[in-house]
N, C-alpha and C positions, 0 to 999 in steps of 0.2 A: 608131586606138585603140592606146595603148601596151601593150606586153607586160608582164605582171605578174611572171612568173618569169624569172630570168636564163638564158642559154644554158649548157649543160653545158660543163665545161672541155674543151679540145682535148687529145686523147691520141693516142699513136702507134697505128697499126693492127697492131702486132706483139704477139703474145701471148708472155708469158714462158715458156709451155710449148711453143712451137713449136721444133722442132729444125731447125737448119740442115743437119744431116747425116741424110738419110733412112735410111742404113745403121744408125746408132745407134738410131733409132726402131724399125726393123724388128727389130733384135736384142732390144730391150727388150720388144717385143710377143711375140716368140718365147719369151723367158724367162718372161713372165707366163703365156702359154698352157701352156707345159710344166709350170709349177709347179702349175696348177690341173687340167690335163687328162691329163697323162701318168701312167700307173700307175708306181708305184715297184717296180722289179724288181731285186732285189739279186743281182748276179752274184758278189759277194764270198764269200758263204757257200755251200759245197757242200751238196748234199742229203745228210742223214744219216738213213738208214732206221732205224726202230725195231729194237732187238735183242730185244724181248720175245718175239717168235716168230721163230725162226731155222730155215731149212732147211739141213740139213747140206751144206757146200760140196762134199763128195765124192759126193753122191747122183747117180746116173747118170740119163740122160734117160728111160729106160724106167720107172724107179721113180717119177720125178716125174710122168710122164704117167699111170701107173696110179693114183697118188694123186689127181691132178686129176680123172680119170674117175670114181673112186669118190665124190669130193666132189660132183661135178656130178650124179651119179645120185641121191645122197642128197637134194640140194637139189630135184631134180625131183620126187621122191616126196613130200617135205614140202610143196612148193607145190601139188601135185595134191591131196593130202589136205586141205590148208587150203582150197583152192578149193571142195572138196565141201561145206564148211560155210558158204560164202558164197552170196549171191544177187545177181542183177542185175549192175551194172557192176563191182562189187568182184570178183565171180567171174570176169568176163571179163578184168579186169586181171591177176588172179593166174594165170589160164590162159595169158595172153600172156607173162608173165614165165617161167612154167614151160616154155613152148615155146622161148623164147630159151635157157634153161638146157639144155634137151634138145638143141638144135642145137649148143651148145658141147660137150656130151658126145659127140655124134656126130663132131664134128671131132677131138676128142682120141682117140676110138676109131679113127678112120681113120689118125691119126698112129701109134698103137700098132701097127696092122696093117702099116704100112710098116716099122716098126722090127723087128718079129718076125712075119713072115708065117706063117700057120698051114698 
């Protein structure tokens, strides 16, 4: 029985996309992966802190520690009071945050004791 359709034309087995140089192919793959997967971190721009709130450059260590201690004590009291108004998991979360603040206050107090022992 004769064949109805003709045979497909003969072609080379070489793809136009094949690279003879595996190094170039690897470099191209690295560029593509870097483009899509590497985060952009700009090393050119230095970090510029906001000057809205500025601590006096001549403030001594003891003054800074006393201020930090007072701020942490205030935050601890506010969190404790607010936790008293809450119930359940929200109360537990606030008490956990209050405990972390209190631990920071204790650490600052210890540093103050080292600077000016009583």
